[in-house]
C-alpha positions in Angstrom: -46.5 -15.5 55.2 -43.7 -13.2 53.9 -41.7 -16.2 53.2 -44.0 -17.5 50.8 -44.1 -13.8 49.1 -40.3 -14.2 48.6 -40.9 -17.5 46.9 -43.5 -16.3 44.9 -41.4 -13.1 43.6 -38.5 -15.6 42.8 -40.7 -17.6 40.7 -41.9 -14.7 38.8 -38.3 -13.4 38.3 -36.9 -16.8 37.3 -39.6 -18.8 35.6 -42.0 -16.0 34.2 -39.1 -13.6 33.4 -41.2 -10.6 34.6 -39.9 -6.9 34.2 -38.2 -5.5 37.3 -41.0 -2.8 37.5 -43.7 -5.4 37.3 -42.0 -7.4 40.0 -42.0 -4.4 42.1 -45.6 -3.9 41.6 -46.6 -7.6 42.5 -44.3 -7.4 45.7 -45.7 -4.2 47.0 -49.5 -5.2 46.2 -49.3 -8.6 47.9 -47.0 -7.4 50.8 -49.7 -4.5 51.6 -52.3 -7.1 51.5 -50.7 -9.8 53.8 -50.1 -6.9 56.4 -53.6 -6.1 56.2 -54.6 -9.9 56.9 -52.1 -10.1 59.6 -53.6 -6.9 61.1 -57.0 -8.8 61.4 -55.5 -12.0 63.0 -55.0 -14.0 59.8 -51.5 -15.4 60.1 -51.3 -18.3 57.7 -51.9 -18.2 54.0 -54.1 -21.3 54.1 -56.8 -19.2 56.4 -57.2 -16.3 54.0 -60.7 -16.7 52.6 -62.4 -14.7 49.7 -64.4 -12.3 52.0 -61.2 -11.0 53.4 -59.8 -10.1 50.3 -63.2 -8.6 49.0 -62.9 -6.3 52.2 -59.3 -5.3 51.6 -60.2 -4.4 47.8 -63.6 -2.5 49.1 -61.2 -0.5 51.6 -59.1 0.5 48.5 -62.2 1.7 46.9 -63.3 3.6 49.8 -59.9 5.3 50.2 -60.5 6.7 46.7 -58.1 4.5 44.9 -58.7 4.3 41.0 -60.4 1.3 39.5 -57.3 0.5 37.7 -55.5 0.5 40.9 -57.7 -1.8 42.4 -57.8 -4.3 39.7 -54.0 -4.4 39.3 -54.0 -5.3 43.2 -56.5 -8.2 42.5 -54.4 -9.3 39.8 -51.5 -9.6 42.0 -53.1 -11.1 44.9 -54.8 -13.8 42.5 -51.3 -14.6 41.0 -50.1 -15.1 44.4 -52.6 -17.6 45.3 -52.4 -19.5 42.0 -48.8 -19.8 42.8 -49.5 -21.2 46.3 -52.3 -23.6 44.9 -49.5 -24.7 42.3 -47.0 -25.4 45.0 -49.8 -27.0 47.0 -49.2 -24.7 50.0 -52.9 -24.2 50.1 -56.0 -26.3 49.7 -58.1 -24.1 47.6 -57.6 -20.6 45.7 -59.7 -17.9 47.6 -59.7 -15.6 44.6 -61.7 -17.9 42.4 -64.7 -16.4 40.6 -63.7 -12.7 41.8 -65.0 -10.2 39.4 -62.7 -7.2 38.1 -64.0 -3.8 39.4 -65.5 -2.0 36.5 -63.4 1.1 35.5 -64.8 4.4 33.8 -62.4 4.9 30.7 -61.4 8.3 31.0 -59.5 10.1 28.1 -55.8 10.4 28.8 -54.5 13.6 29.6 -52.5 14.9 26.8 -50.3 18.1 26.2 -50.7 20.7 23.3 -48.0 20.8 20.9 -46.9 24.3 22.4 -46.9 22.7 25.8 -44.7 19.9 24.6 -42.3 22.3 22.9 -41.8 24.3 26.1 -41.3 20.9 28.1 -38.6 19.7 25.7 -36.7 23.1 25.7 -36.6 23.2 29.4 -33.3 21.0 30.2 -30.2 23.0 30.6 -27.8 21.6 27.8 -24.9 23.0 29.8 -25.1 20.4 32.4 -24.5 16.8 32.3 -28.0 16.1 33.8 -29.6 18.6 31.2 -28.0 16.5 28.4 -29.7 13.4 29.9 -32.9 14.8 30.6 -33.3 16.2 27.1 -32.3 13.0 25.5 -35.2 11.2 27.6 -37.9 13.7 27.0 -37.3 13.6 23.5 -37.2 9.9 22.9 -40.4 9.6 24.7 -42.1 12.0 22.8 -40.4 10.7 19.5 -40.9 7.1 20.1 -44.1 7.1 22.4 -42.6 4.4 24.5 -43.4 3.6 27.9 -41.4 5.1 30.8 -40.5 1.5 32.1 -39.3 0.7 28.7 -37.3 3.9 28.5 -35.3 3.3 31.8 -35.0 -0.4 30.7 -33.0 0.7 27.6 -29.3 -0.3 27.4 -26.7 1.5 25.4 -27.0 -0.6 22.4 -30.7 -0.5 22.3 -30.8 2.9 20.7 -29.1 3.3 17.1 -29.2 7.2 16.4 -27.5 6.7 13.1 -30.2 4.4 11.8 -33.2 6.4 13.8 -34.4 3.4 15.7 -34.7 2.1 19.2 -35.3 -1.5 20.4 -37.5 -1.9 23.7 -39.3 -4.6 25.5 -42.8 -4.2 26.2 -45.1 -6.2 28.5 -44.3 -9.8 28.9 -41.0 -9.1 27.5 -42.2 -8.5 23.8 -39.8 -6.8 21.9 -40.4 -4.0 19.2 -38.4 -1.5 17.2 -39.6 2.0 16.9 -38.4 4.9 14.8 -37.2 7.9 16.9 -36.5 10.8 14.2 -33.9 13.1 13.6 -34.1 15.4 16.8 -34.2 12.6 19.3 -31.3 10.9 17.7 -29.2 13.9 17.9 -30.1 14.4 21.5 -29.3 10.8 22.3 -26.0 11.1 20.4 -25.0 14.3 22.3 -25.8 12.6 25.8 -23.8 9.4 25.0 -21.0 11.6 23.6 -21.0 14.3 26.3 -22.6 13.1 29.3 -23.2 9.6 30.0 -19.5 8.6 30.5 -19.0 11.3 33.1 -22.2 10.2 34.9 -20.9 6.6 34.8 -18.8 5.8 37.8 -15.5 4.2 37.1 -15.9 1.2 39.2 -19.4 0.3 37.5 -20.1 -1.8 34.6 -23.4 -0.6 33.8 -25.1 -1.1 30.5 -28.1 1.1 31.3 -28.5 4.2 28.6 -29.7 6.6 31.3 -27.9 6.8 34.5 -28.8 8.7 37.9 -26.3 10.7 39.9 -24.8 7.5 41.6 -23.8 6.0 38.1 -26.6 3.5 38.2 -29.7 2.9 36.1 -32.4 5.6 36.6 -35.6 4.4 38.2 -39.1 5.4 37.4 -39.4 7.3 40.6 -36.4 9.2 39.6 -37.9 10.1 36.2 -41.2 11.1 37.8 -39.2 13.7 39.8 -37.4 15.1 36.8 -40.6 15.5 34.6 -42.6 16.9 37.6 -39.6 19.6 37.8 -39.7 20.6 34.3 -43.5 20.8 34.3 -43.2 23.4 37.2 -40.4 25.5 35.4 -42.4 25.8 32.3 -45.8 26.7 34.0 -47.6 23.5 32.7 -50.7 23.4 35.0 -51.8 19.9 33.9 -51.0 17.1 36.3 -48.3 15.6 34.4 -47.4 11.6 34.9 -44.7 9.7 33.2 -47.0 8.6 30.5 -48.1 12.0 29.6 -45.6 12.4 26.5 -46.5 8.9 25.3 -50.3 10.1 25.4 -49.3 13.3 23.4 -47.3 11.4 21.2 -50.4 9.2 19.9 -52.8 12.0 20.1 -50.8 14.5 18.0 -50.0 11.7 15.4 -53.7 10.7 14.9 -54.6 14.7 14.6 -52.0 14.9 11.8 -53.3 12.0 9.9 -51.6 8.9 11.0 -53.5 5.7 10.7 -54.7 4.0 13.8 -53.0 0.8 12.9 -49.5 2.3 12.7 -49.9 4.0 15.8 -51.1 0.9 17.3 -47.8 -0.8 16.4 -45.6 2.0 17.5 -47.3 2.0 20.9 -46.9 -1.8 21.3 -50.7 -2.0 22.0 -51.9 -5.7 21.6 -55.3 -4.6 20.8 -56.3 -1.8 18.6 -59.3 -0.5 20.9 -56.7 0.5 23.4 -55.3 3.0 20.7 -58.6 4.0 19.7 -59.1 6.1 22.8 -56.8 8.6 21.3 -59.0 9.0 18.2 -61.6 11.0 20.2 -59.0 13.2 21.6 -57.9 13.8 17.9 -61.2 14.6 16.7 -62.1 16.9 19.5 -58.9 18.9 18.8 -59.6 19.0 15.2 -62.9 20.6 15.9 -61.3 23.0 17.9 -59.0 24.2 15.2 -61.6 24.3 12.6 -63.9 26.6 14.8 -61.0 28.8 15.6 -59.5 29.2 12.3 -62.2 28.5 9.5 -63.7 31.8 8.6 -67.2 30.2 8.2 -67.3 28.1 11.2 -69.2 30.5 13.3 
């Protein structure tokens, strides 16, 4: 069954042009499901039926996995079987008419402005990695881009002198976002004083942000970096790679930015996705009012 998985991943890469991070997610999700099927004696893809898939997804729910994670697995498995049906490797698609798991929409976790300032000030600018980390953190907060977009940036995608960055979002959709003076200066300092020293002489690597081996930094690598700085600055909230993106959106709306502009900067296809930050902004404004207005209490 794993040979079919490799063919599926090649199809996604060559014909659908999915991003490396998306390809990794599909591969991991389908591989784990196929291992589960094999563990229950199902050894060919044509023998997989809907009840087995439902049982697998139910097991993820019982294990406490988030609804979004379960739905992502379901999407990955469905895409795999649609590919198999297209290639006539199975007689019927067992994922037909499967309903998505209903997810409770939770407000995204955001940092206060003071916490963001502490986090951005944490990297040691006397070191190569500190210059890199400072540029990454400032760029994430300045532009609100996804971490997957950050690590896929190449050197020519950021133009500090113009104050813009070009990134590719879901489905390869490209957008240009403003990055501001501070982030521009930090990217310039990193490219001038750090990047060439991190780049190995035998590597022709286009990536803007490099790891210790001179290759493109990974999402997992960035996760470790931001967790380290959160610990150093005593930020008690459970920071994720998306925390600065969420904070970017909420802070803009708090200060009066219009929803449509924030939607465009975030690269959201639907404005309803952006609206989840409005509630955070309204809640924070009420807190500020009650704290500072002399007649609030």
